[in-house]
PDBQT receptor file of N, H, CA, C and O in Angstrom, charges set to zero:
ATOM      1  N   MET A   1       0.834  -1.174   0.000  1.00  0.00    +0.000 N 
ATOM      2  CA  MET A   1       0.000   0.000   0.000  1.00  0.00    +0.000 C 
ATOM      3  C   MET A   1       0.876   1.233   0.000  1.00  0.00    +0.000 C 
ATOM      4  O   MET A   1       1.779   1.359   0.827  1.00  0.00    +0.000 OA
ATOM      5  N   LYS A   2       0.615   2.149  -0.927  1.00  0.00    +0.000 N 
ATOM      6  H   LYS A   2      -0.118   2.047  -1.599  1.00  0.00    +0.000 HD
ATOM      7  CA  LYS A   2       1.354   3.402  -0.991  1.00  0.00    +0.000 C 
ATOM      8  C   LYS A   2       0.890   4.330   0.128  1.00  0.00    +0.000 C 
ATOM      9  O   LYS A   2      -0.270   4.296   0.539  1.00  0.00    +0.000 OA
ATOM     10  N   THR A   3       1.801   5.146   0.607  1.00  0.00    +0.000 N 
ATOM     11  H   THR A   3       2.743   5.174   0.273  1.00  0.00    +0.000 HD
ATOM     12  CA  THR A   3       1.405   6.114   1.617  1.00  0.00    +0.000 C 
ATOM     13  C   THR A   3       1.063   7.434   0.946  1.00  0.00    +0.000 C 
ATOM     14  O   THR A   3       1.555   7.728  -0.143  1.00  0.00    +0.000 OA
ATOM     15  N   GLY A   4       0.236   8.214   1.582  1.00  0.00    +0.000 N 
ATOM     16  H   GLY A   4      -0.164   7.975   2.467  1.00  0.00    +0.000 HD
ATOM     17  CA  GLY A   4      -0.127   9.501   1.053  1.00  0.00    +0.000 C 
ATOM     18  C   GLY A   4      -1.497   9.538   0.390  1.00  0.00    +0.000 C 
ATOM     19  O   GLY A   4      -2.007  10.627   0.128  1.00  0.00    +0.000 OA
ATOM     20  N   ASN A   5      -2.102   8.413   0.114  1.00  0.00    +0.000 N 
ATOM     21  H   ASN A   5      -1.687   7.529   0.327  1.00  0.00    +0.000 HD
ATOM     22  CA  ASN A   5      -3.429   8.377  -0.474  1.00  0.00    +0.000 C 
ATOM     23  C   ASN A   5      -4.440   8.234   0.664  1.00  0.00    +0.000 C 
ATOM     24  O   ASN A   5      -4.577   7.162   1.254  1.00  0.00    +0.000 OA
ATOM     25  N   VAL A   6      -5.138   9.313   0.960  1.00  0.00    +0.000 N 
ATOM     26  H   VAL A   6      -5.026  10.184   0.481  1.00  0.00    +0.000 HD
ATOM     27  CA  VAL A   6      -6.038   9.353   2.110  1.00  0.00    +0.000 C 
ATOM     28  C   VAL A   6      -7.179   8.354   1.960  1.00  0.00    +0.000 C 
ATOM     29  O   VAL A   6      -7.534   7.667   2.918  1.00  0.00    +0.000 OA
ATOM     30  N   VAL A   7      -7.748   8.272   0.778  1.00  0.00    +0.000 N 
ATOM     31  H   VAL A   7      -7.459   8.830   0.000  1.00  0.00    +0.000 HD
ATOM     32  CA  VAL A   7      -8.871   7.359   0.557  1.00  0.00    +0.000 C 
ATOM     33  C   VAL A   7      -8.425   5.916   0.769  1.00  0.00    +0.000 C 
ATOM     34  O   VAL A   7      -9.135   5.127   1.394  1.00  0.00    +0.000 OA
ATOM     35  N   GLN A   8      -7.266   5.579   0.256  1.00  0.00    +0.000 N 
ATOM     36  H   GLN A   8      -6.690   6.220  -0.252  1.00  0.00    +0.000 HD
ATOM     37  CA  GLN A   8      -6.750   4.216   0.393  1.00  0.00    +0.000 C 
ATOM     38  C   GLN A   8      -6.481   3.888   1.860  1.00  0.00    +0.000 C 
ATOM     39  O   GLN A   8      -6.798   2.788   2.314  1.00  0.00    +0.000 OA
ATOM     40  N   GLU A   9      -5.908   4.818   2.596  1.00  0.00    +0.000 N 
ATOM     41  H   GLU A   9      -5.651   5.712   2.228  1.00  0.00    +0.000 HD
ATOM     42  CA  GLU A   9      -5.606   4.585   4.007  1.00  0.00    +0.000 C 
ATOM     43  C   GLU A   9      -6.881   4.447   4.833  1.00  0.00    +0.000 C 
ATOM     44  O   GLU A   9      -6.960   3.589   5.712  1.00  0.00    +0.000 OA
ATOM     45  N   LYS A  10      -7.878   5.284   4.555  1.00  0.00    +0.000 N 
ATOM     46  H   LYS A  10      -7.813   5.980   3.841  1.00  0.00    +0.000 HD
ATOM     47  CA  LYS A  10      -9.127   5.225   5.318  1.00  0.00    +0.000 C 
ATOM     48  C   LYS A  10      -9.932   3.964   5.010  1.00  0.00    +0.000 C 
ATOM     49  O   LYS A  10     -10.534   3.378   5.910  1.00  0.00    +0.000 OA
ATOM     50  N   THR A  11      -9.947   3.545   3.753  1.00  0.00    +0.000 N 
ATOM     51  H   THR A  11      -9.458   4.020   3.022  1.00  0.00    +0.000 HD
ATOM     52  CA  THR A  11     -10.684   2.324   3.431  1.00  0.00    +0.000 C 
ATOM     53  C   THR A  11      -9.997   1.098   4.022  1.00  0.00    +0.000 C 
ATOM     54  O   THR A  11     -10.663   0.140   4.412  1.00  0.00    +0.000 OA
ATOM     55  N   TYR A  12      -8.670   1.125   4.089  1.00  0.00    +0.000 N 
ATOM     56  H   TYR A  12      -8.129   1.904   3.771  1.00  0.00    +0.000 HD
ATOM     57  CA  TYR A  12      -7.947   0.018   4.722  1.00  0.00    +0.000 C 
ATOM     58  C   TYR A  12      -8.267  -0.038   6.218  1.00  0.00    +0.000 C 
ATOM     59  O   TYR A  12      -8.542  -1.111   6.756  1.00  0.00    +0.000 OA
ATOM     60  N   ALA A  13      -8.230   1.113   6.884  1.00  0.00    +0.000 N 
ATOM     61  H   ALA A  13      -8.007   1.984   6.446  1.00  0.00    +0.000 HD
ATOM     62  CA  ALA A  13      -8.538   1.158   8.315  1.00  0.00    +0.000 C 
ATOM     63  C   ALA A  13      -9.978   0.720   8.571  1.00  0.00    +0.000 C 
ATOM     64  O   ALA A  13     -10.254   0.025   9.549  1.00  0.00    +0.000 OA
ATOM     65  N   PHE A  14     -10.892   1.126   7.695  1.00  0.00    +0.000 N 
ATOM     66  H   PHE A  14     -10.668   1.690   6.900  1.00  0.00    +0.000 HD
ATOM     67  CA  PHE A  14     -12.293   0.719   7.821  1.00  0.00    +0.000 C 
ATOM     68  C   PHE A  14     -12.430  -0.792   7.676  1.00  0.00    +0.000 C 
ATOM     69  O   PHE A  14     -13.160  -1.424   8.438  1.00  0.00    +0.000 OA
ATOM     70  N   ALA A  15     -11.734  -1.372   6.705  1.00  0.00    +0.000 N 
ATOM     71  H   ALA A  15     -11.141  -0.858   6.085  1.00  0.00    +0.000 HD
ATOM     72  CA  ALA A  15     -11.810  -2.818   6.487  1.00  0.00    +0.000 C 
ATOM     73  C   ALA A  15     -11.266  -3.582   7.696  1.00  0.00    +0.000 C 
ATOM     74  O   ALA A  15     -11.811  -4.619   8.074  1.00  0.00    +0.000 OA
ATOM     75  N   VAL A  16     -10.200  -3.075   8.296  1.00  0.00    +0.000 N 
ATOM     76  H   VAL A  16      -9.756  -2.232   7.989  1.00  0.00    +0.000 HD
ATOM     77  CA  VAL A  16      -9.637  -3.727   9.488  1.00  0.00    +0.000 C 
ATOM     78  C   VAL A  16     -10.653  -3.697  10.631  1.00  0.00    +0.000 C 
ATOM     79  O   VAL A  16     -10.822  -4.692  11.336  1.00  0.00    +0.000 OA
ATOM     80  N   LYS A  17     -11.326  -2.567  10.813  1.00  0.00    +0.000 N 
ATOM     81  H   LYS A  17     -11.189  -1.759  10.240  1.00  0.00    +0.000 HD
ATOM     82  CA  LYS A  17     -12.347  -2.467  11.859  1.00  0.00    +0.000 C 
ATOM     83  C   LYS A  17     -13.508  -3.412  11.588  1.00  0.00    +0.000 C 
ATOM     84  O   LYS A  17     -14.039  -4.032  12.510  1.00  0.00    +0.000 OA
ATOM     85  N   ILE A  18     -13.898  -3.522  10.332  1.00  0.00    +0.000 N 
ATOM     86  H   ILE A  18     -13.467  -3.019   9.583  1.00  0.00    +0.000 HD
ATOM     87  CA  ILE A  18     -14.999  -4.418   9.967  1.00  0.00    +0.000 C 
ATOM     88  C   ILE A  18     -14.627  -5.870  10.265  1.00  0.00    +0.000 C 
ATOM     89  O   ILE A  18     -15.442  -6.619  10.803  1.00  0.00    +0.000 OA
ATOM     90  N   VAL A  19     -13.413  -6.267   9.924  1.00  0.00    +0.000 N 
ATOM     91  H   VAL A  19     -12.750  -5.659   9.488  1.00  0.00    +0.000 HD
ATOM     92  CA  VAL A  19     -12.970  -7.644  10.170  1.00  0.00    +0.000 C 
ATOM     93  C   VAL A  19     -12.970  -7.929  11.672  1.00  0.00    +0.000 C 
ATOM     94  O   VAL A  19     -13.422  -8.993  12.096  1.00  0.00    +0.000 OA
ATOM     95  N   LYS A  20     -12.470  -6.999  12.474  1.00  0.00    +0.000 N 
ATOM     96  H   LYS A  20     -12.103  -6.135  12.129  1.00  0.00    +0.000 HD
ATOM     97  CA  LYS A  20     -12.457  -7.192  13.926  1.00  0.00    +0.000 C 
ATOM     98  C   LYS A  20     -13.872  -7.287  14.487  1.00  0.00    +0.000 C 
ATOM     99  O   LYS A  20     -14.146  -8.114  15.357  1.00  0.00    +0.000 OA
ATOM    100  N   HIS A  21     -14.764  -6.444  13.991  1.00  0.00    +0.000 N 
ATOM    101  H   HIS A  21     -14.541  -5.772  13.284  1.00  0.00    +0.000 HD
ATOM    102  CA  HIS A  21     -16.144  -6.473  14.468  1.00  0.00    +0.000 C 
ATOM    103  C   HIS A  21     -16.830  -7.784  14.077  1.00  0.00    +0.000 C 
ATOM    104  O   HIS A  21     -17.589  -8.347  14.867  1.00  0.00    +0.000 OA
ATOM    105  N   CYS A  22     -16.567  -8.266  12.870  1.00  0.00    +0.000 N 
ATOM    106  H   CYS A  22     -15.951  -7.808  12.229  1.00  0.00    +0.000 HD
ATOM    107  CA  CYS A  22     -17.168  -9.533  12.435  1.00  0.00    +0.000 C 
ATOM    108  C   CYS A  22     -16.650 -10.704  13.260  1.00  0.00    +0.000 C 
ATOM    109  O   CYS A  22     -17.406 -11.617  13.593  1.00  0.00    +0.000 OA
ATOM    110  N   ARG A  23     -15.368 -10.677  13.587  1.00  0.00    +0.000 N 
ATOM    111  H   ARG A  23     -14.755  -9.935  13.317  1.00  0.00    +0.000 HD
ATOM    112  CA  ARG A  23     -14.822 -11.723  14.461  1.00  0.00    +0.000 C 
ATOM    113  C   ARG A  23     -15.512 -11.704  15.814  1.00  0.00    +0.000 C 
ATOM    114  O   ARG A  23     -15.841 -12.754  16.365  1.00  0.00    +0.000 OA
ATOM    115  N   PHE A  24     -15.731 -10.500  16.354  1.00  0.00    +0.000 N 
ATOM    116  H   PHE A  24     -15.463  -9.647  15.907  1.00  0.00    +0.000 HD
ATOM    117  CA  PHE A  24     -16.429 -10.361  17.625  1.00  0.00    +0.000 C 
ATOM    118  C   PHE A  24     -17.831 -10.953  17.539  1.00  0.00    +0.000 C 
ATOM    119  O   PHE A  24     -18.252 -11.692  18.429  1.00  0.00    +0.000 OA
ATOM    120  N   LEU A  25     -18.555 -10.629  16.468  1.00  0.00    +0.000 N 
ATOM    121  H   LEU A  25     -18.213 -10.029  15.744  1.00  0.00    +0.000 HD
ATOM    122  CA  LEU A  25     -19.911 -11.143  16.296  1.00  0.00    +0.000 C 
ATOM    123  C   LEU A  25     -19.929 -12.661  16.190  1.00  0.00    +0.000 C 
ATOM    124  O   LEU A  25     -20.794 -13.318  16.768  1.00  0.00    +0.000 OA
ATOM    125  N   MET A  26     -18.977 -13.216  15.452  1.00  0.00    +0.000 N 
ATOM    126  H   MET A  26     -18.274 -12.682  14.982  1.00  0.00    +0.000 HD
ATOM    127  CA  MET A  26     -18.956 -14.667  15.259  1.00  0.00    +0.000 C 
ATOM    128  C   MET A  26     -18.549 -15.412  16.524  1.00  0.00    +0.000 C 
ATOM    129  O   MET A  26     -19.122 -16.454  16.845  1.00  0.00    +0.000 OA
ATOM    130  N   GLU A  27     -17.561 -14.882  17.245  1.00  0.00    +0.000 N 
ATOM    131  H   GLU A  27     -17.096 -14.035  16.985  1.00  0.00    +0.000 HD
ATOM    132  CA  GLU A  27     -17.037 -15.604  18.413  1.00  0.00    +0.000 C 
ATOM    133  C   GLU A  27     -17.902 -15.427  19.658  1.00  0.00    +0.000 C 
ATOM    134  O   GLU A  27     -18.198 -16.404  20.346  1.00  0.00    +0.000 OA
ATOM    135  N   SER A  28     -18.305 -14.205  19.951  1.00  0.00    +0.000 N 
ATOM    136  H   SER A  28     -18.064 -13.411  19.392  1.00  0.00    +0.000 HD
ATOM    137  CA  SER A  28     -19.007 -14.001  21.216  1.00  0.00    +0.000 C 
ATOM    138  C   SER A  28     -20.529 -14.022  21.069  1.00  0.00    +0.000 C 
ATOM    139  O   SER A  28     -21.224 -14.460  21.986  1.00  0.00    +0.000 OA
ATOM    140  N   LYS A  29     -21.043 -13.571  19.967  1.00  0.00    +0.000 N 
ATOM    141  H   LYS A  29     -20.477 -13.215  19.222  1.00  0.00    +0.000 HD
ATOM    142  CA  LYS A  29     -22.496 -13.515  19.799  1.00  0.00    +0.000 C 
ATOM    143  C   LYS A  29     -23.043 -14.690  18.997  1.00  0.00    +0.000 C 
ATOM    144  O   LYS A  29     -24.258 -14.866  18.912  1.00  0.00    +0.000 OA
ATOM    145  N   LYS A  30     -22.171 -15.487  18.414  1.00  0.00    +0.000 N 
ATOM    146  H   LYS A  30     -21.184 -15.344  18.483  1.00  0.00    +0.000 HD
ATOM    147  CA  LYS A  30     -22.562 -16.652  17.602  1.00  0.00    +0.000 C 
ATOM    148  C   LYS A  30     -23.507 -16.249  16.470  1.00  0.00    +0.000 C 
ATOM    149  O   LYS A  30     -24.462 -16.960  16.159  1.00  0.00    +0.000 OA
ATOM    150  N   GLU A  31     -23.228 -15.115  15.870  1.00  0.00    +0.000 N 
ATOM    151  H   GLU A  31     -22.452 -14.537  16.122  1.00  0.00    +0.000 HD
ATOM    152  CA  GLU A  31     -24.027 -14.602  14.761  1.00  0.00    +0.000 C 
ATOM    153  C   GLU A  31     -23.207 -14.780  13.489  1.00  0.00    +0.000 C 
ATOM    154  O   GLU A  31     -22.086 -14.280  13.403  1.00  0.00    +0.000 OA
ATOM    155  N   PHE A  32     -23.754 -15.489  12.501  1.00  0.00    +0.000 N 
ATOM    156  H   PHE A  32     -24.664 -15.895  12.571  1.00  0.00    +0.000 HD
ATOM    157  CA  PHE A  32     -22.971 -15.842  11.327  1.00  0.00    +0.000 C 
ATOM    158  C   PHE A  32     -23.500 -15.235  10.027  1.00  0.00    +0.000 C 
ATOM    159  O   PHE A  32     -22.704 -14.846   9.173  1.00  0.00    +0.000 OA
ATOM    160  N   VAL A  33     -24.797 -15.146   9.857  1.00  0.00    +0.000 N 
ATOM    161  H   VAL A  33     -25.443 -15.462  10.551  1.00  0.00    +0.000 HD
ATOM    162  CA  VAL A  33     -25.353 -14.697   8.581  1.00  0.00    +0.000 C 
ATOM    163  C   VAL A  33     -25.067 -13.219   8.357  1.00  0.00    +0.000 C 
ATOM    164  O   VAL A  33     -24.478 -12.850   7.341  1.00  0.00    +0.000 OA
ATOM    165  N   LEU A  34     -25.477 -12.375   9.290  1.00  0.00    +0.000 N 
ATOM    166  H   LEU A  34     -25.955 -12.676  10.115  1.00  0.00    +0.000 HD
ATOM    167  CA  LEU A  34     -25.259 -10.939   9.134  1.00  0.00    +0.000 C 
ATOM    168  C   LEU A  34     -23.784 -10.578   9.162  1.00  0.00    +0.000 C 
ATOM    169  O   LEU A  34     -23.352  -9.672   8.449  1.00  0.00    +0.000 OA
ATOM    170  N   SER A  35     -23.011 -11.278   9.980  1.00  0.00    +0.000 N 
ATOM    171  H   SER A  35     -23.362 -12.014  10.559  1.00  0.00    +0.000 HD
ATOM    172  CA  SER A  35     -21.588 -10.949  10.058  1.00  0.00    +0.000 C 
ATOM    173  C   SER A  35     -20.869 -11.267   8.744  1.00  0.00    +0.000 C 
ATOM    174  O   SER A  35     -19.945 -10.549   8.361  1.00  0.00    +0.000 OA
ATOM    175  N   LYS A  36     -21.276 -12.322   8.058  1.00  0.00    +0.000 N 
ATOM    176  H   LYS A  36     -22.026 -12.905   8.369  1.00  0.00    +0.000 HD
ATOM    177  CA  LYS A  36     -20.672 -12.633   6.759  1.00  0.00    +0.000 C 
ATOM    178  C   LYS A  36     -21.040 -11.580   5.721  1.00  0.00    +0.000 C 
ATOM    179  O   LYS A  36     -20.206 -11.186   4.906  1.00  0.00    +0.000 OA
ATOM    180  N   GLN A  37     -22.292 -11.125   5.754  1.00  0.00    +0.000 N 
ATOM    181  H   GLN A  37     -22.969 -11.445   6.416  1.00  0.00    +0.000 HD
ATOM    182  CA  GLN A  37     -22.710 -10.076   4.825  1.00  0.00    +0.000 C 
ATOM    183  C   GLN A  37     -21.983  -8.771   5.116  1.00  0.00    +0.000 C 
ATOM    184  O   GLN A  37     -21.557  -8.074   4.196  1.00  0.00    +0.000 OA
ATOM    185  N   LEU A  38     -21.840  -8.442   6.396  1.00  0.00    +0.000 N 
ATOM    186  H   LEU A  38     -22.186  -9.009   7.143  1.00  0.00    +0.000 HD
ATOM    187  CA  LEU A  38     -21.120  -7.235   6.793  1.00  0.00    +0.000 C 
ATOM    188  C   LEU A  38     -19.666  -7.309   6.348  1.00  0.00    +0.000 C 
ATOM    189  O   LEU A  38     -19.112  -6.325   5.858  1.00  0.00    +0.000 OA
ATOM    190  N   LEU A  39     -19.052  -8.463   6.517  1.00  0.00    +0.000 N 
ATOM    191  H   LEU A  39     -19.501  -9.262   6.916  1.00  0.00    +0.000 HD
ATOM    192  CA  LEU A  39     -17.663  -8.648   6.102  1.00  0.00    +0.000 C 
ATOM    193  C   LEU A  39     -17.504  -8.440   4.599  1.00  0.00    +0.000 C 
ATOM    194  O   LEU A  39     -16.585  -7.749   4.159  1.00  0.00    +0.000 OA
ATOM    195  N   ARG A  40     -18.389  -9.030   3.819  1.00  0.00    +0.000 N 
ATOM    196  H   ARG A  40     -19.136  -9.591   4.176  1.00  0.00    +0.000 HD
ATOM    197  CA  ARG A  40     -18.313  -8.904   2.368  1.00  0.00    +0.000 C 
ATOM    198  C   ARG A  40     -18.510  -7.460   1.908  1.00  0.00    +0.000 C 
ATOM    199  O   ARG A  40     -17.744  -6.948   1.091  1.00  0.00    +0.000 OA
ATOM    200  N   SER A  41     -19.533  -6.819   2.436  1.00  0.00    +0.000 N 
ATOM    201  H   SER A  41     -20.155  -7.235   3.100  1.00  0.00    +0.000 HD
ATOM    202  CA  SER A  41     -19.824  -5.458   1.979  1.00  0.00    +0.000 C 
ATOM    203  C   SER A  41     -18.840  -4.439   2.548  1.00  0.00    +0.000 C 
ATOM    204  O   SER A  41     -18.505  -3.464   1.875  1.00  0.00    +0.000 OA
ATOM    205  N   GLY A  42     -18.374  -4.651   3.774  1.00  0.00    +0.000 N 
ATOM    206  H   GLY A  42     -18.646  -5.443   4.321  1.00  0.00    +0.000 HD
ATOM    207  CA  GLY A  42     -17.462  -3.704   4.401  1.00  0.00    +0.000 C 
ATOM    208  C   GLY A  42     -16.063  -3.724   3.828  1.00  0.00    +0.000 C 
ATOM    209  O   GLY A  42     -15.355  -2.719   3.897  1.00  0.00    +0.000 OA
ATOM    210  N   THR A  43     -15.656  -4.829   3.272  1.00  0.00    +0.000 N 
ATOM    211  H   THR A  43     -16.232  -5.645   3.217  1.00  0.00    +0.000 HD
ATOM    212  CA  THR A  43     -14.313  -4.913   2.702  1.00  0.00    +0.000 C 
ATOM    213  C   THR A  43     -14.304  -4.717   1.191  1.00  0.00    +0.000 C 
ATOM    214  O   THR A  43     -13.236  -4.556   0.600  1.00  0.00    +0.000 OA
ATOM    215  N   SER A  44     -15.465  -4.727   0.561  1.00  0.00    +0.000 N 
ATOM    216  H   SER A  44     -16.333  -4.858   1.041  1.00  0.00    +0.000 HD
ATOM    217  CA  SER A  44     -15.491  -4.579  -0.897  1.00  0.00    +0.000 C 
ATOM    218  C   SER A  44     -15.095  -3.176  -1.339  1.00  0.00    +0.000 C 
ATOM    219  O   SER A  44     -14.549  -3.012  -2.430  1.00  0.00    +0.000 OA
ATOM    220  N   ILE A  45     -15.354  -2.172  -0.526  1.00  0.00    +0.000 N 
ATOM    221  H   ILE A  45     -15.798  -2.305   0.360  1.00  0.00    +0.000 HD
ATOM    222  CA  ILE A  45     -14.975  -0.819  -0.920  1.00  0.00    +0.000 C 
ATOM    223  C   ILE A  45     -13.461  -0.698  -1.070  1.00  0.00    +0.000 C 
ATOM    224  O   ILE A  45     -12.975  -0.030  -1.983  1.00  0.00    +0.000 OA
ATOM    225  N   GLY A  46     -12.720  -1.343  -0.177  1.00  0.00    +0.000 N 
ATOM    226  H   GLY A  46     -13.115  -1.886   0.564  1.00  0.00    +0.000 HD
ATOM    227  CA  GLY A  46     -11.257  -1.327  -0.282  1.00  0.00    +0.000 C 
ATOM    228  C   GLY A  46     -10.778  -2.021  -1.546  1.00  0.00    +0.000 C 
ATOM    229  O   GLY A  46      -9.831  -1.571  -2.191  1.00  0.00    +0.000 OA
ATOM    230  N   ALA A  47     -11.433  -3.114  -1.894  1.00  0.00    +0.000 N 
ATOM    231  H   ALA A  47     -12.203  -3.480  -1.371  1.00  0.00    +0.000 HD
ATOM    232  CA  ALA A  47     -11.064  -3.831  -3.115  1.00  0.00    +0.000 C 
ATOM    233  C   ALA A  47     -11.344  -2.973  -4.348  1.00  0.00    +0.000 C 
ATOM    234  O   ALA A  47     -10.557  -2.968  -5.294  1.00  0.00    +0.000 OA
ATOM    235  N   ASN A  48     -12.445  -2.260  -4.338  1.00  0.00    +0.000 N 
ATOM    236  H   ASN A  48     -13.084  -2.264  -3.569  1.00  0.00    +0.000 HD
ATOM    237  CA  ASN A  48     -12.767  -1.388  -5.470  1.00  0.00    +0.000 C 
ATOM    238  C   ASN A  48     -11.778  -0.233  -5.586  1.00  0.00    +0.000 C 
ATOM    239  O   ASN A  48     -11.404   0.144  -6.696  1.00  0.00    +0.000 OA
ATOM    240  N   ILE A  49     -11.351   0.329  -4.470  1.00  0.00    +0.000 N 
ATOM    241  H   ILE A  49     -11.655   0.022  -3.568  1.00  0.00    +0.000 HD
ATOM    242  CA  ILE A  49     -10.376   1.413  -4.485  1.00  0.00    +0.000 C 
ATOM    243  C   ILE A  49      -9.037   0.908  -5.019  1.00  0.00    +0.000 C 
ATOM    244  O   ILE A  49      -8.403   1.574  -5.838  1.00  0.00    +0.000 OA
ATOM    245  N   GLU A  50      -8.608  -0.262  -4.561  1.00  0.00    +0.000 N 
ATOM    246  H   GLU A  50      -9.123  -0.803  -3.896  1.00  0.00    +0.000 HD
ATOM    247  CA  GLU A  50      -7.349  -0.833  -5.038  1.00  0.00    +0.000 C 
ATOM    248  C   GLU A  50      -7.394  -1.090  -6.539  1.00  0.00    +0.000 C 
ATOM    249  O   GLU A  50      -6.409  -0.860  -7.241  1.00  0.00    +0.000 OA
ATOM    250  N   GLU A  51      -8.522  -1.562  -7.027  1.00  0.00    +0.000 N 
ATOM    251  H   GLU A  51      -9.322  -1.749  -6.457  1.00  0.00    +0.000 HD
ATOM    252  CA  GLU A  51      -8.657  -1.818  -8.457  1.00  0.00    +0.000 C 
ATOM    253  C   GLU A  51      -8.624  -0.505  -9.245  1.00  0.00    +0.000 C 
ATOM    254  O   GLU A  51      -8.023  -0.432 -10.316  1.00  0.00    +0.000 OA
ATOM    255  N   ALA A  52      -9.267   0.520  -8.711  1.00  0.00    +0.000 N 
ATOM    256  H   ALA A  52      -9.756   0.461  -7.840  1.00  0.00    +0.000 HD
ATOM    257  CA  ALA A  52      -9.277   1.816  -9.392  1.00  0.00    +0.000 C 
ATOM    258  C   ALA A  52      -7.887   2.438  -9.415  1.00  0.00    +0.000 C 
ATOM    259  O   ALA A  52      -7.498   3.039 -10.417  1.00  0.00    +0.000 OA
ATOM    260  N   ILE A  53      -7.143   2.306  -8.342  1.00  0.00    +0.000 N 
ATOM    261  H   ILE A  53      -7.460   1.818  -7.528  1.00  0.00    +0.000 HD
ATOM    262  CA  ILE A  53      -5.789   2.864  -8.285  1.00  0.00    +0.000 C 
ATOM    263  C   ILE A  53      -4.875   2.135  -9.260  1.00  0.00    +0.000 C 
ATOM    264  O   ILE A  53      -3.978   2.739  -9.848  1.00  0.00    +0.000 OA
ATOM    265  N   GLY A  54      -5.098   0.855  -9.428  1.00  0.00    +0.000 N 
ATOM    266  H   GLY A  54      -5.826   0.364  -8.951  1.00  0.00    +0.000 HD
ATOM    267  CA  GLY A  54      -4.261   0.068 -10.324  1.00  0.00    +0.000 C 
ATOM    268  C   GLY A  54      -4.644   0.182 -11.783  1.00  0.00    +0.000 C 
ATOM    269  O   GLY A  54      -4.110  -0.554 -12.613  1.00  0.00    +0.000 OA
ATOM    270  N   GLY A  55      -5.564   1.093 -12.126  1.00  0.00    +0.000 N 
ATOM    271  H   GLY A  55      -5.998   1.691 -11.452  1.00  0.00    +0.000 HD
ATOM    272  CA  GLY A  55      -6.009   1.268 -13.506  1.00  0.00    +0.000 C 
ATOM    273  C   GLY A  55      -4.861   1.709 -14.402  1.00  0.00    +0.000 C 
ATOM    274  O   GLY A  55      -3.897   2.314 -13.932  1.00  0.00    +0.000 OA
ATOM    275  N   GLN A  56      -4.963   1.409 -15.683  1.00  0.00    +0.000 N 
ATOM    276  H   GLN A  56      -5.746   0.918 -16.064  1.00  0.00    +0.000 HD
ATOM    277  CA  GLN A  56      -3.907   1.721 -16.639  1.00  0.00    +0.000 C 
ATOM    278  C   GLN A  56      -3.891   3.192 -17.037  1.00  0.00    +0.000 C 
ATOM    279  O   GLN A  56      -2.827   3.736 -17.330  1.00  0.00    +0.000 OA
ATOM    280  N   SER A  57      -5.042   3.839 -17.052  1.00  0.00    +0.000 N 
ATOM    281  H   SER A  57      -5.907   3.397 -16.814  1.00  0.00    +0.000 HD
ATOM    282  CA  SER A  57      -5.110   5.226 -17.491  1.00  0.00    +0.000 C 
ATOM    283  C   SER A  57      -6.116   5.973 -16.626  1.00  0.00    +0.000 C 
ATOM    284  O   SER A  57      -6.768   5.381 -15.766  1.00  0.00    +0.000 OA
ATOM    285  N   LYS A  58      -6.239   7.267 -16.858  1.00  0.00    +0.000 N 
ATOM    286  H   LYS A  58      -5.709   7.748 -17.557  1.00  0.00    +0.000 HD
ATOM    287  CA  LYS A  58      -7.233   8.060 -16.129  1.00  0.00    +0.000 C 
ATOM    288  C   LYS A  58      -8.645   7.558 -16.424  1.00  0.00    +0.000 C 
ATOM    289  O   LYS A  58      -9.498   7.540 -15.537  1.00  0.00    +0.000 OA
ATOM    290  N   LYS A  59      -8.891   7.151 -17.671  1.00  0.00    +0.000 N 
ATOM    291  H   LYS A  59      -8.198   7.165 -18.392  1.00  0.00    +0.000 HD
ATOM    292  CA  LYS A  59     -10.210   6.634 -18.028  1.00  0.00    +0.000 C 
ATOM    293  C   LYS A  59     -10.511   5.346 -17.266  1.00  0.00    +0.000 C 
ATOM    294  O   LYS A  59     -11.633   5.150 -16.799  1.00  0.00    +0.000 OA
ATOM    295  N   ASP A  60      -9.511   4.464 -17.138  1.00  0.00    +0.000 N 
ATOM    296  H   ASP A  60      -8.599   4.623 -17.518  1.00  0.00    +0.000 HD
ATOM    297  CA  ASP A  60      -9.693   3.247 -16.361  1.00  0.00    +0.000 C 
ATOM    298  C   ASP A  60      -9.982   3.583 -14.907  1.00  0.00    +0.000 C 
ATOM    299  O   ASP A  60     -10.845   2.960 -14.290  1.00  0.00    +0.000 OA
ATOM    300  N   PHE A  61      -9.277   4.554 -14.356  1.00  0.00    +0.000 N 
ATOM    301  H   PHE A  61      -8.575   5.060 -14.858  1.00  0.00    +0.000 HD
ATOM    302  CA  PHE A  61      -9.475   4.944 -12.969  1.00  0.00    +0.000 C 
ATOM    303  C   PHE A  61     -10.907   5.422 -12.747  1.00  0.00    +0.000 C 
ATOM    304  O   PHE A  61     -11.555   5.002 -11.789  1.00  0.00    +0.000 OA
ATOM    305  N   TYR A  62     -11.399   6.280 -13.605  1.00  0.00    +0.000 N 
ATOM    306  H   TYR A  62     -10.873   6.622 -14.383  1.00  0.00    +0.000 HD
ATOM    307  CA  TYR A  62     -12.749   6.815 -13.439  1.00  0.00    +0.000 C 
ATOM    308  C   TYR A  62     -13.816   5.749 -13.704  1.00  0.00    +0.000 C 
ATOM    309  O   TYR A  62     -14.875   5.780 -13.076  1.00  0.00    +0.000 OA
ATOM    310  N   ALA A  63     -13.571   4.836 -14.591  1.00  0.00    +0.000 N 
ATOM    311  H   ALA A  63     -12.711   4.811 -15.102  1.00  0.00    +0.000 HD
ATOM    312  CA  ALA A  63     -14.539   3.783 -14.892  1.00  0.00    +0.000 C 
ATOM    313  C   ALA A  63     -14.687   2.812 -13.732  1.00  0.00    +0.000 C 
ATOM    314  O   ALA A  63     -15.773   2.273 -13.519  1.00  0.00    +0.000 OA
ATOM    315  N   ASN A  64     -13.608   2.576 -12.968  1.00  0.00    +0.000 N 
ATOM    316  H   ASN A  64     -12.726   3.015 -13.141  1.00  0.00    +0.000 HD
ATOM    317  CA  ASN A  64     -13.648   1.614 -11.870  1.00  0.00    +0.000 C 
ATOM    318  C   ASN A  64     -14.066   2.219 -10.557  1.00  0.00    +0.000 C 
ATOM    319  O   ASN A  64     -14.379   1.476  -9.627  1.00  0.00    +0.000 OA
ATOM    320  N   SER A  65     -14.088   3.520 -10.432  1.00  0.00    +0.000 N 
ATOM    321  H   SER A  65     -13.833   4.124 -11.187  1.00  0.00    +0.000 HD
ATOM    322  CA  SER A  65     -14.445   4.106  -9.138  1.00  0.00    +0.000 C 
ATOM    323  C   SER A  65     -15.821   4.676  -9.112  1.00  0.00    +0.000 C 
ATOM    324  O   SER A  65     -16.253   5.201  -8.086  1.00  0.00    +0.000 OA
TER     325      SER A  65
């Protein structure tokens, strides 16, 4: 991960918080359905940002974000 990209850093921190919260839900609350959905949706934004940053051109960047 490159430093200096605020969006990338914030989405990474958000994904880490989501993963920790989902672990808490699964281990202590024994909740599996909603926690899996939360994990998928909460971490997908980071994946989309990474894909947009890795675009070949400005047009690719705008098309993926």
